[in-house]
C-alpha positions as CSV (number, residue, x, y, z in Angstrom):
1,M,107.8,60.3,41.8
2,S,107.1,63.7,40.5
3,K,108.2,65.1,37.1
4,K,109.3,68.9,36.0
5,R,107.4,69.2,32.9
6,V,108.1,72.5,30.5
7,L,105.7,74.2,28.3
8,A,106.1,76.0,25.4
9,C,104.1,78.0,23.3
10,T,102.7,76.6,19.9
11,V,102.7,80.1,17.8
12,C,106.2,81.5,19.1
13,G,108.0,78.7,20.5
14,S,109.1,80.4,23.5
15,R,109.4,78.3,27.0
16,N,107.2,80.3,29.5
17,Y,105.7,78.1,32.0
18,S,106.9,75.0,33.8
19,T,104.7,72.8,36.1
20,V,105.2,69.5,38.5
21,S,102.8,66.4,37.7
22,K,102.8,62.7,38.3
23,D,105.0,60.5,36.3
24,T,102.1,58.0,35.4
25,Q,100.6,60.5,32.8
26,T,102.2,59.3,29.4
27,E,100.8,61.6,26.7
28,R,102.0,65.4,26.8
29,L,100.4,68.2,28.7
30,E,98.7,70.9,26.5
31,L,97.2,74.1,28.4
32,N,95.7,77.3,27.5
33,K,98.1,80.1,29.0
34,Y,98.9,83.5,28.5
35,C,102.0,83.9,26.5
36,K,104.2,87.2,26.9
37,T,105.7,87.3,24.0
38,C,102.2,86.7,21.8
39,G,100.5,89.2,24.0
40,E,97.7,86.6,24.0
41,H,95.9,83.3,25.0
42,T,97.7,80.3,23.2
43,V,98.0,76.7,23.8
44,H,101.3,75.7,25.3
45,R,102.5,72.3,25.0
46,E,105.0,69.9,27.0
47,T,108.5,69.9,25.5
48,K,111.0,67.4,26.2
């Protein structure tokens, strides 16, 4: 079963991205993405 995961910027906290991944992954997802608010590439972490 798939789960929708929301990613938030670690710098400004805005929730810019969402992704779908498998339910078997237990740790939080971290990706380096472009943040429109900050204007640069930052680490985005999965939120609850």
